[in-house]
VOLUMDREN-482694 format. One record per residue (C-alpha): residue in three letters; x, y, z. Coordinates in steps of 0.02 Angstrom, whole numbers, padded with zeros to 5 digits, always signed. Layout:
<zanus>
ALAXYZ/...
</zanus>
This chain:
<zanus>
MET-01859+01245-00751/SER-01690+01292-00828/SER-01546+01192-00936/ARG-01648+01065-01004/PRO-01638+00989-01171/ALA-01738+01035-01338/ARG-01915+00964-01314/ARG-02017+00869-01425/PRO-02130+00981-01547/ARG-02290+01042-01463/ARG-02446+00940-01496/LEU-02568+01087-01529/TRP-02758+01099-01577/ALA-02758+00993-01723/LEU-02722+00837-01612/TRP-02838+00859-01461/ALA-03011+00780-01521/ALA-02932+00627-01594/LEU-02821+00589-01448/LEU-02944+00654-01320/ALA-03080+00542-01394/LEU-02971+00401-01323/PHE-02993+00451-01149/SER-03179+00527-01155/PRO-03241+00380-01055/LEU-03131+00447-00904/LEU-03182+00634-00924/LEU-03312+00707-00808/THR-03484+00791-00909/PRO-03414+00963-00981/SER-03469+01123-00880/SER-03550+01262-00960/ALA-03457+01393-01054/PRO-03501+01542-01142/ALA-03603+01493-01299/ALA-03649+01594-01454/THR-03785+01540-01582/ALA-03761+01558-01772/THR-03869+01724-01768/ASP-03761+01809-01634/THR-03682+01951-01706/ASN-03556+01927-01557/ALA-03459+01767-01588/THR-03389+01707-01446/ALA-03328+01534-01365/GLN-03451+01382-01393/ALA-03486+01246-01243/ASP-03329+01111-01232/PRO-03261+01134-01419/VAL-03150+00982-01366/PRO-03196+00849-01253/GLY-03156+00875-01074/MET-03088+01071-01110/PHE-03202+01130-00988/ASN-03204+00979-00855/PRO-03269+01035-00681/ARG-03107+01000-00612/GLN-03035+01155-00690/THR-03171+01255-00629/TRP-03072+01314-00484/LEU-02929+01375-00590/ARG-03027+01449-00724/ASN-03090+01564-00592/SER-02909+01599-00518/THR-02788+01743-00573/ALA-02628+01692-00498/GLY-02534+01561-00400/LEU-02361+01538-00298/PHE-02239+01447-00363/LEU-02099+01382-00224/HIS-01931+01302-00276/TRP-01880+01246-00105/GLY-01774+01101-00085/MET-01621+01027-00014/TYR-01511+01141-00127/THR-01589+01296-00061/GLN-01443+01400+00005/PRO-01361+01350+00117/GLU-01360+01189+00032/HIS-01378+01021+00131/TYR-01312+00856+00054/ASP-01412+00740+00148/CYS-01580+00721+00190/ASP-01569+00722+00380/SER-01464+00880+00396/TRP-01588+00973+00277/GLN-01750+00926+00376/LYS-01663+00978+00549/ALA-01633+01150+00464/VAL-01797+01156+00402/ASN-01862+01114+00578/ASP-01747+01224+00678/SER-01777+01377+00568/GLY-01953+01357+00625/TRP-02033+01337+00444/ASN-02213+01347+00456/PRO-02351+01325+00315/ASP-02463+01461+00358/TYR-02313+01590+00293/TRP-02331+01525+00113/VAL-02523+01537+00134/LYS-02535+01715+00197/GLU-02399+01766+00063/THR-02513+01665-00080/GLN-02663+01791-00004/LYS-02565+01935-00027/ILE-02534+01922-00206/HIS-02722+01870-00224/GLY-02665+01697-00264/SER-02763+01538-00266/TYR-02659+01411-00270/ILE-02477+01346-00232/VAL-02360+01232-00337/LEU-02235+01156-00237/ALA-02076+01111-00332/THR-01966+01011-00190/PHE-01957+00856-00296/HIS-01853+00944-00422/SER-01701+00898-00527/ARG-01581+01042-00466/LEU-01642+01045-00286/GLY-01584+00861-00240/TYR-01744+00760-00292/ALA-01795+00787-00103/ARG-01991+00727-00070/PRO-02071+00834+00061/TRP-02175+00690+00136/PRO-02140+00523+00222/SER-02118+00383+00094/LYS-02116+00196+00092/ILE-02021+00212-00075/PRO-01834+00228-00057/GLY-01726+00308-00184/SER-01702+00495-00148/CYS-01727+00609+00005/SER-01884+00573+00097/THR-01932+00679+00252/LYS-01998+00612+00411/ARG-02095+00756+00439/ASP-02257+00778+00324/ILE-02223+00961+00250/LEU-02326+00919+00101/GLY-02474+00867+00216/GLU-02460+01015+00331/LEU-02443+01113+00188/ILE-02608+01051+00092/GLU-02701+01066+00261/ALA-02644+01265+00291/ALA-02694+01290+00125/LYS-02869+01207+00118/ALA-02915+01293+00282/LYS-02903+01470+00192/GLY-02983+01418+00033/ILE-02815+01396-00061/LYS-02750+01232-00166/VAL-02602+01148-00171/ILE-02525+01060-00335/LEU-02361+00959-00332/TYR-02223+00982-00456/MET-02137+00824-00528/THR-01989+00819-00629/ASP-01961+00682-00769/ASP-01760+00731-00773/PRO-01634+00616-00673/GLN-01484+00709-00765/TRP-01436+00822-00625/HIS-01430+00682-00495/ASP-01249+00725-00445/VAL-01260+00906-00505/MET-01173+00969-00319/GLY-01050+00826-00306/PRO-01149+00696-00196/GLU-01262+00572-00268/SER-01453+00624-00255/PHE-01501+00438-00279/ASP-01502+00275-00200/SER-01522+00150-00347/ALA-01464-00003-00229/ALA-01623+00028-00105/TYR-01735+00059-00233/SER-01694-00109-00336/ALA-01706-00204-00179/TYR-01868-00140-00146/LYS-01925-00166-00326/GLY-01833-00350-00321/LYS-01751-00317-00482/ASP-01609-00201-00543/VAL-01654-00018-00578/ASP-01528+00133-00618/LEU-01614+00291-00562/THR-01491+00399-00645/THR-01567+00331-00805/ARG-01732+00404-00887/PRO-01819+00225-00891/GLY-01764+00196-00709/PHE-01801+00375-00640/GLY-01971+00358-00742/GLU-02010+00212-00654/PHE-01946+00285-00477/SER-02075+00426-00506/TYR-02200+00348-00567/ASP-02212+00260-00403/ASN-02214+00405-00310/PHE-02360+00488-00416/PHE-02460+00341-00349/GLU-02405+00352-00173/VAL-02454+00532-00169/MET-02616+00545-00254/HIS-02677+00395-00134/ASN-02613+00468+00018/TYR-02657+00654-00015/PRO-02848+00653-00061/ASP-02837+00859-00054/LEU-02689+00868-00165/LYS-02765+00955-00317/GLY-02658+00913-00465/PHE-02484+00878-00520/TRP-02364+01003-00614/ILE-02263+00914-00732/ASP-02100+00965-00816/ASN-02096+00884-00924/ASP-02155+00709-00985/ASN-02045+00547-00948/GLU-02052+00410-01079/TYR-02094+00284-00942/TRP-02238+00366-00888/GLU-02321+00383-01065/GLN-02281+00191-01098/HIS-02355+00146-00934/HIS-02514+00263-00958/LEU-02480+00352-00799/TYR-02591+00511-00840/GLU-02748+00400-00908/GLN-02730+00302-00741/ILE-02728+00470-00643/ARG-02888+00525-00749/GLU-02959+00351-00683/GLN-02908+00347-00499/ARG-02918+00531-00466/PRO-03028+00627-00583/ASP-03035+00776-00479/MET-02833+00806-00496/LEU-02783+00937-00626/LEU-02633+00879-00743/SER-02522+01028-00808/ASN-02370+01023-00918/ASN-02246+01151-00939/ASN-02186+01215-01095/GLU-02295+01073-01208/ASP-02450+01061-01259/THR-02514+00885-01213/PRO-02706+00843-01261/ILE-02739+00743-01111/MET-02668+00889-00990/ASP-02783+01006-00917/THR-02657+01151-00915/VAL-02502+01206-01022/SER-02391+01314-00943/ASN-02288+01455-01035/GLU-02107+01479-00955/GLN-02022+01644-00925/LYS-02058+01737-01074/THR-01940+01880-01111/GLY-01886+01980-01275/MET-02063+02065-01298/THR-02097+02251-01323/PRO-02167+02316-01210/ASP-02065+02198-01098/TYR-02206+02143-00984/ASP-02311+02084-01134/MET-02261+01908-01098/PRO-02441+01851-01217/ALA-02350+01903-01354/ALA-02241+01766-01333/TYR-02378+01638-01299/TRP-02419+01503-01429/THR-02572+01427-01329/SER-02752+01500-01390/MET-02913+01535-01284/PRO-03009+01430-01216/ARG-02869+01316-01171/LEU-02831+01344-00976/THR-02666+01417-00979/GLU-02535+01482-00856/SER-02387+01585-00866/CYS-02242+01527-00747/TYR-02116+01676-00718/LYS-01977+01733-00588/VAL-02027+01880-00501/PRO-01858+01946-00446/SER-01745+02011-00575/SER-01599+01885-00575/GLY-01537+01730-00496/ALA-01608+01555-00524/TRP-01797+01489-00481/TRP-01736+01444-00308/TYR-01652+01551-00162/ASP-01457+01553-00208/GLY-01410+01649-00054/GLN-01435+01826-00110/ASP-01574+01962-00089/ARG-01613+01978-00265/PRO-01705+02158-00325/VAL-01876+02158-00384/ASP-01938+02265-00519/THR-02109+02309-00455/ALA-02181+02388-00616/LEU-02117+02238-00724/ASN-02209+02121-00607/ILE-02371+02211-00571/ARG-02398+02242-00774/ARG-02359+02055-00807/TYR-02495+02015-00678/VAL-02614+02136-00790/ALA-02549+02082-00939/ASN-02598+01886-00912/ALA-02772+01937-00832/GLY-02804+02034-00988/THR-02776+01894-01104/SER-02861+01755-00976/TYR-02693+01675-00929/LYS-02645+01628-00750/SER-02490+01717-00672/LEU-02378+01577-00570/MET-02269+01683-00486/ASP-02105+01614-00424/LEU-02036+01683-00261/GLN-01861+01623-00196/ALA-01910+01557-00008/GLN-01758+01517+00087/VAL-01736+01373+00194/ASP-01861+01429+00345/GLY-01982+01459+00194/THR-01978+01644+00210/PHE-01935+01767+00071/PRO-01775+01868+00062/PRO-01819+02064+00119/GLN-01862+02125-00062/GLN-01965+01992-00125/GLN-02053+02012+00044/ALA-02067+02208+00018/PHE-02151+02159-00155/THR-02296+02036-00075/ASP-02313+02175+00055/TYR-02340+02302-00090/MET-02461+02191-00179/SER-02576+02155-00048/LYS-02621+02332-00038/TYR-02603+02384-00219/LEU-02728+02253-00287/ASP-02863+02279-00177/PRO-02947+02442-00259/ILE-02927+02355-00429/TRP-02977+02188-00391/GLU-03136+02193-00493/SER-03050+02227-00647/LEU-02935+02081-00624/HIS-03038+01930-00536/GLY-03208+01860-00603/VAL-03167+01932-00779/GLU-03090+01872-00944/GLY-02968+01943-01075/GLY-03039+02078-01189/GLY-03035+02082-01364/TYR-03032+01902-01404/LEU-03175+01763-01372/TYR-03262+01857-01244/GLY-03291+02022-01331/GLY-03231+02185-01279/LEU-03134+02328-01327/ARG-02963+02298-01421/PRO-02810+02288-01317/GLY-02612+02315-01364/ALA-02542+02473-01434/TRP-02653+02629-01434/ASN-02606+02807-01466/ASP-02451+02903-01441/GLY-02353+02761-01358/ALA-02494+02698-01249/TYR-02503+02524-01203/GLY-02624+02408-01099/TYR-02765+02269-01085/THR-02954+02254-01062/THR-03045+02137-00972/VAL-03241+02094-00971/GLY-03348+02033-00840/LYS-03383+01839-00842/GLU-03562+01851-00764/ASP-03586+02031-00850/PRO-03503+02067-01002/THR-03584+02242-00985/ARG-03445+02270-00861/GLN-03280+02300-00945/TYR-03109+02388-00888/ILE-02957+02475-00984/HIS-02788+02444-00905/VAL-02675+02563-00957/THR-02491+02498-00919/THR-02396+02618-01023/ARG-02486+02793-01023/PRO-02481+02896-01190/THR-02346+03041-01189/GLY-02331+03200-01283/THR-02438+03340-01319/ASP-02590+03254-01307/SER-02553+03147-01149/GLY-02720+03170-01066/THR-02808+03072-01214/LEU-02823+02883-01241/ARG-02891+02799-01416/MET-02943+02619-01449/ARG-03031+02533-01564/ASP-03198+02486-01499/ASN-03225+02313-01571/GLY-03402+02334-01603/THR-03439+02374-01428/LYS-03560+02524-01384/VAL-03500+02627-01235/LYS-03622+02695-01102/ARG-03520+02764-00970/ILE-03333+02777-00939/SER-03257+02810-00747/ASP-03089+02800-00657/LEU-03102+02636-00563/ARG-03011+02701-00407/THR-03087+02867-00390/GLY-03264+02842-00478/ARG-03229+03009-00571/ARG-03339+03009-00731/ILE-03216+03016-00896/ALA-03259+03104-01055/PHE-03256+03009-01210/ASP-03326+03005-01389/GLN-03365+02867-01497/HIS-03371+02846-01684/ASP-03286+02770-01833/GLY-03242+02623-01755/THR-03136+02720-01597/VAL-03166+02759-01423/THR-03078+02914-01370/LEU-03042+02953-01189/ARG-03019+03146-01150/GLY-02968+03249-00991/ILE-02872+03102-00917/THR-02746+03192-00766/ALA-02735+03060-00646/TRP-02614+02914-00695/ASP-02561+02775-00590/PRO-02386+02727-00610/TYR-02415+02542-00640/ASP-02594+02514-00708/THR-02724+02651-00732/VAL-02889+02562-00737/PHE-03054+02628-00817/LYS-03214+02540-00789/VAL-03318+02542-00931/GLU-03518+02511-00958/THR-03568+02452-01110/GLU-03705+02386-01209/ARG-03715+02189-01191/HIS-03688+02124-01380/ARG-03560+02193-01522/GLN-03653+02311-01628/GLY-03645+02341-01828/LEU-03592+02180-01892/TYR-03688+02064-02004/PRO-03750+01911-01922/SER-03635+01762-01945/ASN-03757+01657-02006/THR-03803+01799-02174/VAL-03627+01787-02234/ARG-03552+01635-02312/ALA-03349+01592-02336/SER-03256+01510-02454/ALA-03076+01482-02482/THR-02950+01436-02629/SER-02881+01316-02501/SER-02922+01234-02339/LYS-02851+01102-02228/ASP-02961+00943-02202/GLY-03078+00979-02037/HIS-03049+01156-02037/PRO-03152+01220-02198/ALA-03185+01403-02231/THR-03361+01389-02167/ASP-03285+01393-02006/LEU-03248+01579-02030/THR-03424+01643-02023/ASP-03510+01506-01900/GLY-03499+01629-01749/ASP-03392+01510-01663/LEU-03219+01573-01612/THR-03157+01405-01543/ARG-03162+01337-01728/TYR-03051+01397-01864/TRP-03008+01397-02055/ASP-02832+01330-02099/SER-02767+01376-02264/ASN-02674+01199-02267/ALA-02493+01289-02289/GLN-02550+01389-02438/VAL-02502+01566-02456/PRO-02549+01661-02573/VAL-02735+01608-02523/SER-02894+01700-02546/VAL-03050+01714-02451/THR-03215+01751-02524/LEU-03371+01809-02408/ASP-03542+01820-02483/LEU-03653+01924-02393/GLY-03802+01879-02516/ASP-03840+02045-02589/VAL-03753+02206-02620/LYS-03725+02284-02446/LYS-03632+02418-02376/ALA-03462+02359-02308/ARG-03367+02465-02189/TYR-03243+02348-02127/LEU-03168+02172-02105/ALA-03144+02116-01926/VAL-03025+01980-01931/ASN-02993+01850-01770/GLN-02821+01760-01817/THR-02809+01614-01700/GLU-02689+01651-01558/TRP-02571+01505-01583/SER-02411+01586-01621/PRO-02301+01722-01547/THR-02311+01876-01631/TYR-02118+01904-01667/ASN-01977+01788-01706/ARG-01912+01707-01561/GLU-01822+01553-01488/SER-01888+01447-01342/PHE-01777+01323-01260/GLY-01701+01274-01443/ARG-01863+01286-01526/LYS-01878+01426-01677/GLU-02045+01530-01661/ASP-02129+01652-01761/SER-02295+01726-01800/ALA-02397+01653-01918/ARG-02507+01806-01945/ILE-02558+01883-02102/LYS-02439+02016-02163/ASP-02476+02085-02347/TYR-02651+02072-02408/LYS-02752+02138-02538/VAL-02952+02173-02529/PHE-03064+02152-02690/VAL-03251+02174-02715/SER-03373+02119-02842/ASP-03561+02133-02856/ASP-03566+01964-02968/GLY-03420+01862-02915/GLU-03348+01874-03069/HIS-03277+02047-03092/TRP-03171+02103-02978/GLY-03058+02248-03040/ASP-02920+02318-02937/PRO-02906+02297-02763/VAL-03008+02428-02641/LYS-02877+02407-02520/THR-02685+02346-02494/GLY-02588+02339-02343/VAL-02475+02265-02202/MET-02581+02188-02052/GLU-02481+02211-01897/SER-02414+02059-01804/ALA-02505+02075-01648/ARG-02652+01987-01543/SER-02819+02015-01538/THR-02947+02077-01686/ARG-02867+02165-01837/TYR-02966+02284-01935/ILE-02984+02315-02128/ASP-03066+02489-02153/LEU-03174+02486-02336/ASP-03322+02605-02330/THR-03383+02516-02495/SER-03533+02421-02553/ALA-03537+02248-02634/ARG-03599+02078-02621/TYR-03434+01991-02627/ILE-03288+02032-02529/ARG-03115+01943-02554/LEU-02965+01948-02447/GLU-02812+01892-02532/VAL-02673+01852-02412/ASP-02514+01863-02496/SER-02373+01837-02357/THR-02385+01795-02171/TRP-02248+01859-02047/SER-02161+01693-02021/ALA-01977+01687-02085/ALA-01966+01507-02230/THR-01828+01442-02098/VAL-01966+01429-01962/VAL-02050+01284-02038/PRO-02196+01246-01902/PHE-02255+01414-01918/TYR-02223+01463-02095/HIS-02374+01497-02200/GLN-02473+01401-02070/LEU-02615+01533-02071/ARG-02765+01499-01967/ILE-02914+01629-01957/ASP-03044+01585-01815/GLU-03180+01721-01887/ILE-03191+01854-02016/GLY-03344+01988-01975/VAL-03412+02107-02086/GLY-03458+02266-02007/HIS-03604+02385-02094/THR-03604+02524-01965/TYR-03513+02589-01811/PRO-03582+02616-01644/VAL-03594+02812-01597/SER-03591+02869-01421/HIS-03519+02996-01306/GLY-03513+03035-01108/ARG-03474+03191-01017/GLY-03335+03192-00871/
</zanus>
C-alpha cells in the first residue's frame, strides 16, 4: 500500500467496451440499473452501459456502505521473523475472528479485506498451503474468518500483492525459492517479478478452489505474469461469483477500482475531489483511520481524528463510493485503545442517521438530487438519494455555515421540487423557500458537530428542463465514438469528448425560439478537481474554466456573448444562468483547468449531458 513504484497509466472508460467485449462470454447477464428514456427530463443512468458493469456478483458491494481493511501479518509489532513463532504468538494471544466481525458491524460495514499476504508484512499466507515458498500457517485463519463473517452476513475478500521487492526488508529472507523450485521441478527465483508472479498465481488457484465462500480478490497491483497467463479471465471462468478489485488502476476486467488515501483536498475530508473514477463504475476509497503511522500496527497507539473520519465516511456515501477503512490490528487481532474508542463511537453515532447513508446513491450526479459541495457562508456537504424511492433525499452538512446568517443554508435545487424538510435526528420540521433555482433552509438552531442531516421529501422527477429528445446538439470537434449527440441523449453514462480540442463550441438547437433560463452542465467525473500528484503521476482537473455563451434565433447571426464567466472546478452539475429566449444556444469553452504540463488531462474535455432549463421549481414550507 506504500512505497510502490510509479504505476502504468490508468486505463479508463474509453477502453472498457473494446476490452470487455473479449470477455463477454464469461460475464453473467447484467442486473437491472436505474434507467431513463429519451423523453425523461430527469436524465439518469441507463442499464449496463458497459458489458458486465452491473454483473450480479457486484450487487452486495453496490448495496454496501463500508468495509474493514486489515493489514495484519508477521511484521505486525512485535515483529516475528519465522512462521512458527508468529503463529504461536497469534494462538497464545487468543486471536478470534469474531472480534473482527463485531468491529466491522460497528462501522456498519458489509465486508472485510484481509491483507496478510502483503509485501511489507512478510508475505505470510494465513491458510494451510501445499505450495512452499513463504510462510503458511497450520491454523486456517482465513477459513475461520470466512466462516465467522458468513454467520453474520459479512463477506471476506483476500488481498494479493504483485510485488516481491520487499522480500528482505526486515533482514531475514521471506521467500524459499529452493523449496518452490523443487515443487515446480524447475528453477524459480521468487525475488524476481516473474518468479513471484508464478508463485502468487498458483496461490490464487489454491485459495479460490479451497474457499468457496471467499467473495473476491483485492489486487495491489497487476503482475505481468498474471496478465500473460490470463489469470483474471480464468478466475472469471472458474469462479464467476468472485469480485476482482484493483488498487489505483482502472482495469476493465475488474469489478472495482479502489482510490487510495487521498489527501490535500479542501476541505480535508472531501476525498471525492481527488478521485478519477466516474459513476456508475463500482468504486471504493481505501484510507487509514489513524492520523499517522503505517497501514499496519507499528507498536504505537496512534491518534484518531473522529471528525475527519466521520466526514470522510459521509463524503464517500454522498458520492456513491465505498469506504474501506483501515484499522491497525495488533497480533491478537484487537485494535489499539484510540482506534477501539473510534469504532465504539461510530457504532452509536451511525444508527440515528443510517437511513441517509445506506440504501442511497450520491445526490447531484447520475441519480438526481440537490447539488452537493460548497454552499453559503462556508458551509459544505453532500446529498443522498434513496435507491428505491428517489423522492426520499437527504442533506448532509459536514461543515456548517458561519457568520451573521449561520442559521441559514442555501443550495442549488438541481431541478428538484421540495415538498418538506425535517431534521432527521429529531423530526423537527425546517422552514424553507425555493425559487430561482435555489432552496433556502431557515431557522436552523441545532447543528451536529460532524454531520447535520436533513430529510427532504421531493417530487419524483426533475422539473423545468426541456426533454432531452427535444434538444439537438452539435459541436465543432468530437472524438470518434463520443459524438455531440451524447450531450442530449438523456443518458449520463455516455459522454461527448472534444477530441483534445479547446477552444471548442457546442451548439444546442431547441427547435424553435424558446425561453432559456439556464444551462445545467454535467461534466464527466473522471478527473480530480485540482492539480495534484498521486504515486508519481501528475493529475489535474479536465473541467471547463473560461467560457462564453451566445444565442441566436436563426443559427447564423450570433452577436456578442450573453454570458461570460469562469466555471469553478468542482464536482456535480454546474449551472450557467441566462434568462433569455432563443432557438440556438452556443457554449464556447475557451479553456479548461488542467495545466499544459499534465498531458493526460490537458484539453481532455468530456461532458455527459447539458440540459436547458425553462423554469425553476417554486415551493415553500413552514417550520
